[in-house]
C-alpha positions in Angstrom: 30.7 5.3 8.6 28.5 8.3 9.2 24.9 8.0 10.3 22.2 10.2 11.8 22.0 9.8 15.5 18.4 8.4 15.3 19.5 5.4 13.2 22.8 4.7 15.1 21.3 1.9 17.1 20.4 -0.1 14.0 24.1 -0.5 13.0 25.0 -2.4 16.1 22.2 -4.9 15.8 23.0 -5.9 12.2 19.4 -5.7 11.2 16.4 -3.4 10.9 14.9 -3.4 14.4 11.4 -4.7 15.2 9.1 -1.9 14.3 11.5 -0.4 11.9 9.1 -0.9 9.0 5.4 -0.1 9.0 4.1 -2.9 6.7 4.0 -6.7 6.4 6.1 -6.7 3.3 8.8 -4.8 5.1 8.6 -7.1 8.1 9.0 -10.1 5.8 12.1 -8.7 4.1 13.7 -7.8 7.4 13.6 -11.5 8.4 15.7 -12.6 5.5 19.2 -13.3 6.7 20.8 -12.1 3.4 19.4 -8.6 4.0 21.0 -8.3 7.4 24.6 -7.0 7.9 27.6 -7.5 10.2 27.1 -5.3 13.3 29.3 -2.1 13.1 29.7 1.1 15.1 29.5 4.5 13.4 32.6 6.7 13.2 30.5 9.7 13.8 26.8 10.7 14.4 25.2 13.3 12.3 22.6 15.9 13.2 20.2 18.0 11.2 21.8 21.1 9.6 25.4 19.8 10.3 28.1 20.6 7.7 30.2 17.4 7.5 33.8 18.2 8.3 36.2 17.5 5.4 33.3 16.8 2.9 33.8 19.8 0.7 30.4 21.2 1.6 27.9 18.4 2.4 25.1 19.6 4.6 22.8 17.1 6.5 19.1 17.5 6.1 17.2 15.2 8.5 14.3 13.6 6.5 12.7 11.0 8.8 10.1 8.6 7.4 12.0 5.9 5.5 13.9 5.4 8.8 13.9 7.6 11.9 17.3 9.0 10.9 17.0 9.1 7.2 19.1 12.0 5.8 19.5 13.9 2.5 22.9 15.3 1.7 23.1 18.7 0.0 26.4 19.6 -1.6 26.2 23.3 -1.1 28.9 24.5 -3.6 27.3 22.7 -6.5 23.6 22.7 -5.2 23.4 19.0 -5.8 21.4 16.8 -3.5 21.5 13.1 -2.7 18.0 12.0 -1.6 18.7 8.4 -0.9 15.5 6.5 -0.2 13.4 9.6 0.4 12.3 9.7 -3.2 12.5 7.3 -6.2 13.1 8.2 -9.8 11.3 5.4 -11.6 10.6 5.2 -15.4 7.1 6.7 -14.8 8.5 9.6 -12.8 9.2 10.6 -9.3 7.5 8.9 -6.4 7.7 8.3 -2.7 8.8 4.8 -1.9 6.4 2.0 -0.7 4.9 2.8 2.7 5.5 -0.8 3.8 9.2 -0.2 3.6 9.1 3.0 5.7 9.4 3.3 9.4 6.9 6.1 9.6 5.1 6.7 6.2 3.1 9.6 7.7 6.3 11.8 8.1 7.7 11.3 4.6 5.9 14.1 2.8 6.8 16.7 5.4 10.4 15.6 5.3 10.6 16.0 1.6 9.5 19.6 1.8 12.7 20.2 3.9 14.9 19.6 0.9 16.2 22.9 -0.5 14.2 24.1 -3.5 17.1 25.6 -5.4 19.1 22.4 -6.3 20.6 21.9 -9.7 21.2 18.1 -9.6 19.4 15.2 -7.8 20.8 11.8 -7.0 18.6 8.8 -5.9 19.2 5.5 -4.3 16.6 4.2 -6.8 16.7 5.6 -10.3 18.8 7.7 -12.6 20.0 11.1 -11.4 18.4 14.3 -12.7 20.5 17.1 -14.1 19.9 20.1 -16.4 16.2 20.5 -17.5 15.3 17.2 -15.8 15.7 18.8 -12.4 12.5 20.9 -13.0 10.4 17.8 -12.6 11.9 17.4 -9.1 11.1 21.0 -8.2 7.5 20.6 -9.4 7.1 17.4 -7.4 8.4 18.9 -4.2 6.3 22.1 -4.7 3.1 19.9 -5.0 4.0 18.4 -1.7 4.4 21.7 0.1 1.5 23.1 2.1 -0.4 25.7 0.2 0.9 24.5 -3.2 
């Protein structure tokens, strides 16, 4: 189990810590026992910019907001990116997830602009991946978030 150093403490508690979500809906969900997990310890802690050893080219991009240690993984050889919960691909298009579920909603937009702009495939925790011509929508979305766009 690999996790960003800013989220490592969450694993050992078996739940999202108090203050880990910004809104009432998130606080409610965090109280549901079925959404908690067995406490575990990470095998290694990740940091921003790190190339994960033995991964075949996965680079860590720290994108705080959803959690303090949320990360995006960039597979550099293929220029594919796994954005996790940083961005959703819903039927109506790309969107930032609900603020109530985020630890710090105010940092999410800035974090998304850290994602490389030259990716060729995008995977999400919520929604279908984007490949081929579909990736242009991702590029446009991120460009609109960037300062001066």
